[in-house]
C-alpha positions as CSV (number, residue, x, y, z in Angstrom):
1,M,62.3,-48.0,-2.6
2,K,62.5,-50.5,0.3
3,L,59.8,-50.5,3.0
4,D,62.5,-50.3,5.7
5,S,64.0,-47.2,4.1
6,K,64.9,-44.3,6.4
7,Y,62.7,-42.0,4.2
8,F,59.5,-43.6,5.6
9,D,60.4,-42.4,9.1
10,R,60.1,-38.8,7.9
11,I,56.6,-39.2,6.6
12,R,53.9,-37.8,8.9
13,T,50.3,-38.4,8.2
14,R,47.8,-35.6,8.7
15,R,45.3,-36.1,11.4
16,K,41.6,-35.9,10.3
17,R,39.8,-33.1,11.9
18,P,36.3,-33.9,13.3
19,Q,33.6,-32.6,11.0
20,E,32.4,-29.2,12.2
21,S,28.7,-28.9,12.7
22,E,27.1,-26.3,10.4
23,P,26.0,-23.2,12.3
24,T,22.3,-23.1,13.0
25,N,20.2,-20.0,12.6
26,P,18.9,-18.4,15.8
27,V,15.2,-18.8,16.6
28,C,12.9,-15.9,15.9
29,Q,12.6,-13.8,19.1
30,W,8.9,-13.1,18.6
31,D,6.9,-14.7,21.4
32,G,5.7,-18.2,20.5
33,C,7.5,-18.3,17.0
34,E,9.9,-21.1,16.2
35,K,11.0,-20.0,12.8
36,P,14.6,-19.0,12.0
37,G,15.3,-15.4,13.0
38,V,17.5,-14.2,10.2
39,H,16.2,-10.6,9.9
40,K,17.6,-7.8,12.1
41,A,15.3,-5.2,13.7
42,P,16.7,-2.2,15.8
43,V,16.1,-2.3,19.5
44,G,15.5,1.4,19.7
45,R,16.9,4.8,20.9
46,N,20.0,4.6,23.2
47,A,20.6,1.1,22.0
48,E,22.3,1.7,18.7
49,G,24.0,-1.3,17.3
50,Q,21.7,-3.7,19.1
51,F,19.1,-5.7,17.2
52,F,16.3,-8.2,17.6
53,L,16.2,-11.2,15.4
54,F,12.9,-12.1,13.8
55,C,11.6,-14.2,10.9
56,F,10.3,-12.4,7.8
57,E,6.7,-12.1,8.9
58,H,7.4,-10.8,12.4
59,V,10.1,-8.3,11.3
60,K,7.5,-6.7,9.1
61,E,5.0,-6.6,12.0
62,Y,7.7,-5.1,14.3
63,N,8.7,-2.4,11.7
64,K,5.1,-1.3,11.3
65,G,4.9,-0.1,15.0
66,Y,8.5,1.0,15.3
67,N,9.0,4.7,16.2
68,Y,12.5,5.9,17.0
69,F,11.1,9.2,18.5
70,S,8.6,7.5,20.8
71,G,8.5,9.2,24.2
72,L,10.1,12.4,23.1
73,S,8.5,15.8,23.1
74,D,8.2,18.1,20.1
75,T,11.1,20.2,21.4
76,E,13.3,17.2,21.8
77,I,12.5,15.9,18.3
78,A,13.3,19.3,16.8
79,R,16.6,19.4,18.7
80,Y,17.5,15.9,17.5
81,Q,16.8,16.9,13.9
82,K,18.9,20.0,14.2
83,E,21.8,18.1,15.6
84,A,21.5,15.4,13.0
85,I,22.4,17.9,10.3
86,T,26.0,18.0,11.7
87,G,26.0,14.4,12.7
88,H,25.5,15.2,16.3
89,R,28.9,16.9,16.5
90,P,29.7,20.3,18.1
91,T,30.0,23.2,15.8
92,W,31.8,26.6,15.9
93,T,31.5,29.9,14.2
94,V,32.9,29.6,10.7
95,G,36.3,31.2,10.2
96,V,36.8,32.1,13.9
97,N,38.8,29.9,16.3
98,K,39.5,30.3,20.0
99,S,42.7,32.2,19.5
100,A,41.2,34.6,17.0
101,K,38.2,35.4,19.3
102,S,40.5,36.4,22.1
103,S,42.6,38.7,20.0
104,P,42.3,42.5,20.4
105,L,41.4,42.9,16.7
106,H,38.4,40.6,17.0
107,S,37.1,42.3,20.1
108,T,37.6,45.7,18.6
109,A,35.8,44.8,15.4
110,R,32.9,43.4,17.4
111,S,32.5,46.5,19.5
112,G,32.4,48.7,16.4
113,S,35.0,51.2,17.7
114,A,36.5,54.0,15.7
115,G,39.8,52.2,15.5
116,A,38.2,49.2,13.7
117,Q,36.3,51.4,11.3
118,A,39.4,53.4,10.5
119,R,41.2,50.1,9.4
120,M,38.4,49.2,7.0
121,K,38.3,50.5,3.4
122,D,34.8,51.6,2.3
123,P,35.1,53.3,-1.1
124,F,31.4,52.9,-1.9
125,G,30.0,53.9,1.5
126,F,28.2,50.7,2.2
127,V,29.3,50.6,5.9
128,S,28.3,54.3,6.5
129,Q,24.9,53.6,5.0
130,G,24.5,50.8,7.5
131,R,25.4,53.1,10.4
132,G,22.7,55.6,9.4
133,N,25.0,58.3,8.0
134,G,23.4,58.1,4.6
135,P,20.3,56.8,2.8
136,R,19.7,53.2,3.8
137,L,19.2,50.7,1.0
138,Q,15.9,48.8,1.2
139,P,16.6,45.0,1.4
140,Q,15.4,43.2,-1.7
141,L,13.3,40.0,-1.4
142,R,15.2,36.9,-2.3
143,K,14.0,35.1,-5.4
144,L,12.8,31.7,-4.3
145,K,14.0,28.5,-6.0
146,T,11.5,25.9,-7.0
147,L,12.1,23.6,-4.0
148,E,12.1,26.6,-1.6
149,A,8.8,27.8,-2.9
150,K,7.3,24.3,-2.6
151,A,8.6,24.2,1.0
152,F,6.8,27.4,1.9
153,D,3.7,26.1,0.2
154,T,3.9,22.9,2.2
155,L,4.0,25.0,5.5
156,G,1.2,27.3,4.2
157,L,3.4,30.4,4.3
158,G,4.5,33.1,2.0
159,G,8.1,33.6,0.8
160,N,8.4,36.8,2.9
161,S,7.7,35.0,6.2
162,T,10.1,35.6,9.1
163,A,12.2,32.9,10.8
164,S,10.0,33.1,13.9
165,E,6.8,32.6,11.8
166,I,8.4,29.6,10.0
167,K,9.4,28.0,13.3
168,S,6.0,28.6,14.9
169,R,4.1,27.2,11.9
170,Y,6.5,24.1,11.8
171,K,5.8,23.3,15.5
172,E,2.1,23.7,14.9
173,L,2.0,21.3,11.9
174,V,4.3,18.8,13.6
175,K,2.0,18.6,16.6
176,K,-1.1,18.4,14.4
177,H,0.1,15.7,12.0
178,H,2.2,13.5,14.4
179,P,1.3,9.8,13.9
180,D,0.7,9.4,17.7
181,A,-1.9,12.1,17.6
182,N,-3.8,10.7,14.6
183,G,-3.9,7.0,15.5
184,G,-1.3,6.0,12.9
185,D,-3.2,7.5,10.0
186,R,-1.2,6.9,6.8
187,G,-2.1,10.2,5.2
188,S,-1.2,12.2,8.3
189,E,2.1,10.4,8.6
190,E,3.0,11.3,5.0
191,R,2.0,14.9,5.7
192,F,4.2,14.8,8.9
193,R,7.2,13.8,6.8
194,A,6.6,16.4,4.2
195,V,6.4,19.1,6.9
196,I,9.7,18.0,8.4
197,Q,11.4,17.9,5.0
198,A,10.1,21.3,4.1
199,Y,11.4,22.9,7.3
200,Q,14.8,21.3,7.0
201,L,15.1,22.6,3.4
202,L,14.3,26.1,4.5
203,K,16.6,25.9,7.5
204,Q,19.6,24.8,5.3
205,A,18.7,27.6,2.8
206,G,19.0,30.1,5.7
207,F,15.4,31.2,6.0
208,C,15.2,30.2,9.7
């Protein structure tokens, strides 16, 4: 091929791109530290998705004193835990939607009128017993599962405790063993977590 060939005119050389500088790690945000900040630490409540950047030593130090519920009362903590079960989403009565609630059949059944009772079949007389027209059956105590019995034991209650007794005991223990009330005592913190887990288990099981 000749050097003055027309094919040389079609050749285009690729321009060399300038070498990109390697990204540098951000500096640790701990006051006075110059180490790379490669570990994320949450900023706190109402700042979800935002993080501080610390080195390994300072992220451990930060996590020791981090408390997501700092500044909240016991009532607010209990409310947060209740809403966390459903992912902080609103809930409705199971099986009943807005249109069904407004229907005459639903309102009649709720009022317990004779018309609703006439539409129900009760061959064994269970409904009539509940209205006091016959001998009332005594409720049987529910047999506790292993984890449920352990939860009652953690709260220091018996298996026949009422919902109000469970809630009252839970609030008492949470206030007693809260880390802020015990100077960060490790044993008290573990007891605090055990009480919360026991209460949540009983709540999900329908005891309160």
